[in-house]
N, C-alpha and C positions, 0 to 999 in steps of 0.2 A: 580762848583759843588763840594762839601764834597765827601770823597772819603769813602767807606764802611768800618766798621772797619771788621778786619780779625776775625778769629778764635782764640780763646783762648787755648793758648797750654802752655804745661809744665807739670812737672811730680808732682804725688801727692805728699804732707807731709808727710802723713799716708795711707798705703794700707791694709785694713785688709783682701784681697784675695792674697797678695803677702808677702814679707820677711820686709815690712817697719815698722811695727806694735811696739809701744814701750815696755818693759817688764811690765808684769801685767794688761794690757788690751786687750781684745778682739776685742775692735772695738770703736771709735770716731766719735761723730757726732754732729750738730747745734753748731757750734764756733761763738765764738762773743769776736771781737778783738777790743782791743784799743791802744792807746798809753798812759804810763803810766808814770810819773816823766820821762820822756826821751826814755824811752822803751816799744817795743810794746809787749803786753800782750794777751792771748787767753785763754777765758775763754770757756770751751768745756764739752758737757757729754761724760761719757765713760762706756764701758759695761766692767766692770774688769773678772779678772781669777776665781774670787770666785762669779760671775753669778752674780755681783750687780751693777746697774746702779748706779752713783756718779758724784759729779762735780768734774773737774781738772782743774788745770791753765798749760799754758805753754808759755815760753818765748824766744824771740829773743837775742842774744847776744846783747851789745850794741853797739851803729853807726851802725844795721844790718836794714834795710828798710823790709815793709811785703812782700813785692814780693821774696824776698831773703831766700834761704833755712839756715837751722840752728835752728829751730826748737825744742827745749827740754822739753818734757813733764816730770811735776812734778809726781815723783811716788805715792806721798801719795795723797789722795783727799784732796781737798780742806777744808772740814769738815768731820768730824766724819758720820758713818750713823745714820740715827735717830733712839730712842727708840723701842723695839720690841712692835708694835700696837699703834704707832704713824700715824696719818693720811698722813704721807709721807714715811712711812718705808718701802713701796712696791718699790723705787727707785725716783731718784731726775733727772730730767730732764729737758735740752733747759735753759742754763743758759743766763739771760740777764744783764749786766753791767752797773750800773749806776755811775758815779764820786761824790766824795763830792758835795753838793749842800745845798744850805742856812746854817742851822746850823746841818745838819743832813751827817752823814760819808756816804763812797761809801756803795753800796747795790750791793745783785744779786739778782734778781728773779727769780726765777726757778719752773717748773710744779714738783708736789710730787703726786706718786701712793701709795695708800693706801691699797686694795687688792693685790689678786695673780694675777688677770687676767691683760695682758696688752693690750687686745683689745677685742670687742665683746660685748655684751649685760653685762652687770655687770661691765666692766672696768669703772674706774673713776679716774678723775685728780682734782686736785685745785693748786691754785698758792699760793706760801710760799716767803719768802724772808729769805738773810743773810744777817746781816749789821757787818760794820767793826768798831774797837775802833780805837784810837788814836794811838796804837802799831802796826797795822796794822792785827789782829788779828779776824778771822770770827767768828760770833756767831749765829745760827739758830734761827730765830724766833719763837716761841713755835706754834702759832698757825698760821694757813693759812690766806693771806691776802684777798683773793677772792675764791669763792666759787661757784658752779653752782646755778642753780634752774631748778623747775620744768620743765622737757620738754628738758632742756639743762644741766643735772648735772656735766655734764665734761667739766672744761675749763683747757685750757692748751697753749704752745706758747708763753708765754709772749713775748712782747718786750716794755720796758719801758726808756723812755728818760724825764729826767728835761726840764722842761719849766719855763716860768716866775709866774705863779700860785703854782707852786711843782712840781708835775708827772705827765705824760699822760702814758696808757699804753693801747696798742693794744693785742690782746688775740684771741683764737680759742673758740668757745663754740660750743658743739657737745651733743649728746644723748650719744652717746658711741664712743670710738675709735672704726675705722671701723675693723671689720671683712673679712677675706678672702669669695669672692662672695657678699658682700655688696656693694651698692651704699651709699658713703659718702652723711654727711648731715652737713656739714661745715657752719657755720656764724662766721665772723669777727666781733668783738664789739672794742669801744674803751669806756673807763672809766679816770676822773683823779683825782687825790687826793692834799689835800695841803701837807701832811706828807708822803707820800708814804705808810701810813698802811692801813687807814681808805678809802675806794675809793666810789667814786660817782656812782648811777645806771648807768649801761654800755649806749649805744645807739649803733645801729647795723651801722657798719661800709661795710661791703660787705652781699649779701644774698646768700644763698644756692645756688640759681640756677647759681652763677657765680663760683663758683666752686673752690674759694681760700682756701687754706690751711695754710698759713703762709704769712708774710709781713718783708717789709724794708721800712725803714724812712733814708730820706735823704731830706739835705737843698735844697731849689730852690733860684732862683736868687733874687728872691723878699725878700728873707728871711725865707717863709713859710717851712711847712715840706710835 
């Protein structure tokens, strides 16, 4: 009989309630960790000391495993703030990194907020993408790649992977981000794209009644996900 797994223990990498926060940020969330060129890299959303939601990158020293300490956060965000009035000018959240695939460079998909409201009626998020050139520089795609629709105008929490046919994205669709005292109305959806920019009509992955907000994808023994 297999033994039951024990509890996960260890110290937080960063702690917004303690003394572990790097200079320049008040909070960090939604990490996405990848092994890139032999070094562990974390893409993460951050709330800066200038009260802006930005995308950041952290790295471990070379030859260090992801379970070890030593993460160093780049003080500069991955990309400059969107221009005033842009569809994502209210903040950039939830990075999802995809390595170079087919003829395309690396991507970072993210949720962008256009208005001043973080949650409640009137709050609205859409999904955009950063693309990386051969010299490693990131550029913001000028238009969002995925918007909501009547009844569920807000889409966020993207998770994108490379597949044989191109790209596959799981995301959250909701009327608006839930406010205090409200019951959530969350529906996870999935969609495919050949180029990672133009996406097929999405299909439901989990229903509102199931209550899921986010997702994780992993390979199975048969190669499925």
